[in-house]
Structures are given as C-alpha cells and as structure tokens.
C-alpha positions as CSV (number, residue, x, y, z in Angstrom):
1,M,272.2,247.0,249.6
2,N,273.2,249.3,252.5
3,K,273.7,247.3,255.7
4,D,272.5,250.3,257.7
5,L,269.0,250.3,256.3
6,P,266.1,249.3,258.6
7,K,265.2,245.6,258.5
8,V,261.9,243.7,259.0
9,A,261.7,240.3,260.6
10,L,259.2,238.1,258.7
11,E,258.0,234.6,259.5
12,L,256.7,232.3,256.8
13,W,255.3,228.8,257.0
14,R,257.9,226.5,255.7
15,A,255.6,225.4,252.9
16,D,255.1,229.0,251.7
17,A,258.9,229.5,251.8
18,L,259.5,226.4,249.7
19,V,256.8,227.4,247.1
20,L,258.2,230.9,246.9
21,F,261.8,229.7,246.6
22,D,260.9,227.2,243.9
23,W,259.0,229.8,241.9
24,L,261.6,232.5,242.2
25,Q,264.2,230.0,241.0
26,E,262.1,229.1,237.9
27,V,260.4,232.3,237.0
28,D,261.9,234.7,234.4
29,L,261.8,237.9,236.4
30,N,262.1,239.9,233.2
31,A,258.6,238.5,232.2
32,V,257.0,239.3,235.6
33,P,254.8,242.4,235.3
34,I,256.2,245.2,237.4
35,S,255.5,248.9,237.7
36,H,258.9,249.9,239.2
37,P,262.4,248.3,238.9
38,A,262.6,248.1,242.7
39,Q,259.9,245.4,242.6
40,K,262.1,243.1,240.6
41,Q,265.1,243.8,242.9
42,A,262.9,243.0,245.9
43,L,262.0,239.7,244.4
44,M,265.7,239.0,243.8
45,D,266.5,240.0,247.4
46,L,263.8,237.6,248.6
47,L,265.4,234.8,246.6
48,T,268.8,235.6,248.1
49,R,267.3,235.4,251.7
50,L,265.5,232.2,251.0
51,E,268.7,230.7,249.6
52,E,270.1,231.2,253.1
53,T,267.5,229.0,254.7
54,D,266.9,225.3,254.5
55,A,264.6,225.9,251.5
56,A,267.6,225.8,249.3
57,E,268.2,222.2,250.3
58,A,264.6,221.0,249.9
59,T,264.0,217.9,247.7
60,H,261.5,217.8,244.8
61,E,259.3,215.7,247.0
62,E,259.3,218.3,249.8
63,I,258.5,221.1,247.3
64,D,255.7,219.1,245.7
65,A,254.2,218.4,249.2
66,A,254.6,222.1,250.1
67,K,252.7,223.1,246.8
68,A,249.9,220.7,247.7
69,E,249.7,222.0,251.3
70,V,249.7,225.7,250.3
71,S,247.1,225.2,247.5
72,Q,244.7,223.5,249.9
73,D,243.7,227.0,251.2
74,M,242.7,228.2,247.7
75,G,239.2,226.9,247.9
C-alpha cells in the first residue's frame, strides 16, 4: 500500500481487538461474502495491523475472556 495515503487513527477496546484478531486468523476470507475485492484486502490489512499489537501475543484464555466480555453487550 502507498505510504503517502491518508491514515486514520482508530482506538479499539482490547477485548474487541482480541476477538477480531482471533477471527481474522481463523476465517477463510475467500468464504466471507464481499461485494468488492477491496473489502477482502481491507480485512487482510486489519489483520496485519492487529499483528503489530499485543493481540498477537494473547493467550487462549485471554481470547476466551475477551469473547465473553464482548458478547455481554449482545443482549
């Protein structure tokens, strides 16, 4: 990706980051419904950025706790 493109700073709760990181590592992006190839690339870019955080070093226990925490808000 072009380094000169505008960037956006995004803050996530750590639990959300862990859940997204875990899902992006497990999901078959070829099976995710998309309407444009850029959507798949954006998900891959998100995974790359999450790999640069401490989410990449999370334990299974931390990921399970994060899933429980995030799903509490689902009603």
